[in-house]
N, C-alpha and C positions, 0 to 999 in steps of 0.2 A: 442505320439500325432498322431491322425489319420488325414489324408488329404483327403478332398472330392473335386473331380474335376468334374465340370459340362461342358458338351459340348453342347452349345445352338445355335451355329452359323447356323447349318443346319436347325434345327427346327425353328429358328428365321426367316431365309430367307423364308422358306415355309409358315410360319405364315403370314409374311408380304405380300407375294404374294397372299395368299388366302384372306387376309383382303382387299387388293387393288382390287382384282377381285370382292369381295362382294360389295364394294363401287361402282365400275363401273357398275355392273349389277343392283344394287339398284337404282343408278341414272337413268339408262335407263328405268327401270320399273316405277319409281316415276314420272319422267318428261314425259315419254311416256303416262302414265295413265292420267296425267293432260291434256296433249295435246289432247289425244283421247277423253276425256270427254268434253273438250272445243269445239271440232269440232262437236260432236254429240248432246250435251245437252245445254239447256239454262235454267237459273233460272227464275222463275216467283213468284210473291207474289200474293196470292189470297185475293182480297179486301172485299169479302163478305162471309157469312156462308151458301151460297146456296148449297155447296157441303158437308156440315157437315152431318154426322160425319166422312166421308172419308177424307175430307180436311177441316180444321178449318179456320176461318177468320184470316188473317194475316200470315198464314202458307207459308213457302217458299218451292216451289216444283221444281223438276228437270224434264224437259220435253225434250224428244228426238225429234230432228228435223226429220220430215217425210213428205212424199208426201201424199196429201189427198186421193189418190187411195189406200193407204195402211191401211186406217182406217177400223176397224171392229166394229161390235156391242159390246157394253160393254166398249169400250175404253173411258178413260177420256182425253179429248183433249183441247188444247188451240187454240182458233180461233178468227178471227176478221171479223165482218160484220157490215157495216155502218148503217144498219137498226136496229141493236140491240143496239150497243153502239160504241162510238169512242175510244175503248180501247180493249185490249185482254180480253177474257172471258174464263172461265173454266167450262165445262159441260160434262156430260156423253152421249155418242152416244147410243141411244136405237133403232133407226130405220135407215135403208138405203134405197136407191132408190127402189121403188116397194112395200115396206112394208106398211101394214095397221096397224097403232099403235092405240090402243084404251084402255080406262079405264073407268069403272072398271067392272070385271065380278062379279058374285055373292059372290065370296070369297074376293072381294076387290083387285084383282090382275090386273096388266096391261097385255095386250095380244099383241102379235106380230103375225099377220096373223092368228088370232084365237087361238094361242098357249099361255097359261098363263105362266107368268114368276114369279119365286121366287126370290125376290130381298132383300137379307140380308143386303145390304148396306143402305137401306131406314130406317130411324129411326122410332121408335114407332110401335104400333100394329095396327094402322089404315089402311085405304085403301092406295093403291099405289099413289093415287092423291086425294086431297080433292075435286076437281072438275072433273066431267066427261068430256071426250073428245074423238074424233075419227078423224084420219087424215091419208091420203094416201100420202106417201113420193114420190115426183117426182124423176125421174131418175137423177142420179148425185148429189143428195142432201142428207142431213143428218138431222135426227130428234134428238134434244138434250134436255135433262132434267137435272136439278140439283138433287142431292140425297136428299136434304132437300126439299121435294116436297111441304111442306106447306108454304115455304117462298123462292121461286125461280122464278125469271123472266126468262123463258125459252121458248121452242117452243110452249107451251100452250098459252103463252101471245101473240104470233104472228100468230095464226091460220088464221087470216083474211088478213095477208100479201099475196103478190103475190106468195111467195114460200110455202104457207100453213104451216107456222111455221118452215120450214126447212131452212138450209143454204147450199150453194154449198160446195162440197168437197174441192174446191180450197181455201176456207176460213180457212181451218185447217193449223196451223203453226207448231204444235208439239203435241206429245202424252205424257201425264204425266206418268212417271215411278215410282216416289218416292216422299215422303215428306222428305225434307232435314232439315227443321227447323220449330219449335224448336226441339232440339235433342231428347227430351223425346218422341216426336211423330214420330221420324225417322222410315221409313218403306216403303217397296215396295207396289205399288198399284196393287192388284191382278186383273187378268182377270176373270170376273164373270162366274162361271160354268153354270149359267142359259142360257147364249147365245151360249154355245159351241155346242149344238145340232142343232142350226139353220144353214141354208145354209151359207157357208163361214166361219163358226166357229168363234173363237176369234183370236186375233193377238198374235204373239209370244212375249215373254218377251224381253225387250231390253237388251243391253250389260252392263247396269250399274253395276251389281254385279262384272263383270270381271274388269271394270274400277276401282272400289273401291278396289278390291283385289290387282290389280297391284300397286296402290298407297301405300296401307298398307304394302305389302310385300317389295316394294322398300324402304320404310322408315325404316323397320326393318333391312334390309340388310345394309343400309347406316349407321345406328346407331351402329349395331353390328360390321361392319368393322372398323368404326372410333374408336370404343372403344377398339379394339384389342391391338393397340400399347400401350396406357397407362396401360392397364391391364397386358400385357406381361411384361412391364418394372417393374411394381410393384411386380409381382410374382418373377421375376428374382432377384430383390433386396432382397426380403424376403428369397429366396433360398440362396443367398450369406451370408446373416446374420446368417441363420441357420448353414451354413457350418463353419463359423468362430466361432460360439458359441460352436460347437462340436470339435473345433481344440485343 
């Protein structure tokens, strides 16, 4: 009769230590990611399809809290202005203080200070705006348009207002970084390349990918560390059964 002896105490202690460490680090990353995200981001529901197809009606978006001075052309922002509506609105910034925004040139493109823009986020093959317009943006103000130009109440609608269709930078509450719901439409909101060559360029992407990575990695470590104990005990029982069966 052969005797099989297994020494598992050392390996067991090391395994338990590593699994405990994995759970602790996982909790730190998981909870830290949630707290980080809660501090930096706010969820908003878009009530209209004026930003379609970039953001659909009823979509839930995540918007990073920022100061209005950090806004750049091309940003999709959440803002509040009592002359527009008594609720948060979501539009794309196409012009900043000093810009002359006009539409359309002979190719149907919108221009900023005479420079034509290629806007792949605008649906359809028609002109960048179904109605022509021209406006010079006052200093400290922003000119905002919806991506669904054929059905968006935006700066074009307010051209006769005191701000000539623009809103103050201080009206901006957050910058949209991603569509969070529905899950099928989850995705980051890109900074349009068309604005990158203009003075000031485009804004840097927010930290949302790092926040999500922290939460996901934390969850994996927590589940993996918690699963180690039951898995190790099961493997140990199987090992003892094999040893007895060969005795």
